C-alpha positions as CSV (number, residue, x, y, z in Angstrom):
1,M,0.2,4.4,-13.1
2,L,2.4,7.2,-11.6
3,V,1.6,9.4,-14.6
4,L,-2.1,8.9,-14.0
5,M,-1.9,9.8,-10.3
6,F,-0.1,13.1,-10.9
7,E,-1.9,14.3,-13.9
8,P,-3.4,17.8,-13.3
9,S,-6.9,16.8,-14.5
10,L,-7.2,14.2,-11.8
11,D,-6.9,16.5,-8.8
12,H,-9.4,14.5,-6.7
13,C,-7.3,11.3,-7.2
14,R,-4.1,13.1,-6.3
15,Y,-5.5,14.2,-3.0
16,S,-7.5,11.2,-1.9
17,F,-5.1,8.4,-3.0
18,P,-2.1,9.3,-0.8
19,V,-4.3,9.4,2.3
20,H,-5.7,6.0,1.5
21,F,-2.2,4.7,0.7
22,A,-0.8,6.1,4.0
23,K,-3.4,4.3,6.1
24,I,-2.5,1.0,4.4
25,N,1.2,1.7,4.8
26,S,0.8,2.2,8.5
27,C,-1.2,-1.0,8.7
28,I,1.6,-2.9,6.8
29,F,4.2,-1.4,9.2
30,L,2.2,-2.5,12.3
31,V,1.8,-6.0,10.9
32,L,5.4,-6.3,10.0
33,V,6.6,-5.1,13.5
34,S,4.1,-7.4,15.3
35,F,5.2,-10.5,13.2
36,W,8.8,-9.5,13.7
37,L,8.4,-9.5,17.5
38,F,6.5,-12.8,17.6
39,Y,7.8,-14.9,14.7
40,G,11.2,-13.5,13.8
41,F,12.6,-11.4,11.0
42,E,12.4,-14.0,8.2
43,A,8.7,-14.7,8.6
44,A,7.9,-11.0,8.9
45,W,9.8,-10.3,5.7
46,R,7.9,-12.9,3.8
47,I,4.6,-11.6,5.1
48,F,5.7,-8.0,4.2
49,I,6.5,-9.1,0.6
50,F,3.1,-10.7,0.4
51,M,1.3,-7.6,1.7
52,V,3.2,-5.4,-0.8
53,R,2.2,-7.6,-3.7
54,F,-1.4,-7.5,-2.5
55,M,-1.2,-3.7,-2.1
56,Q,0.1,-3.3,-5.7
57,F,-2.9,-5.3,-7.0
58,E,-5.3,-3.3,-4.8
59,S,-3.8,0.0,-5.9
60,L,-4.2,-1.0,-9.5
61,V,-7.8,-1.9,-9.0
62,Y,-8.4,1.3,-7.1
63,V,-6.9,3.4,-9.9
64,V,-8.7,1.5,-12.7
65,F,-12.2,1.8,-11.0
66,L,-11.9,5.6,-10.4
């Protein structure tokens, strides 16, 4: 997947994907901090792991359907 993102023939993917990914990363960070403040570190860590796994699936689908 990394080779696909940085291949020279896919310039539109290389420039649009990091912006989309950065927005989702900031969302994950805000969710992690809010759950950490309200529920404690262990619950926040479990939710973060779940979100990362979901993001990997979403990224794979995003790259496949380009």
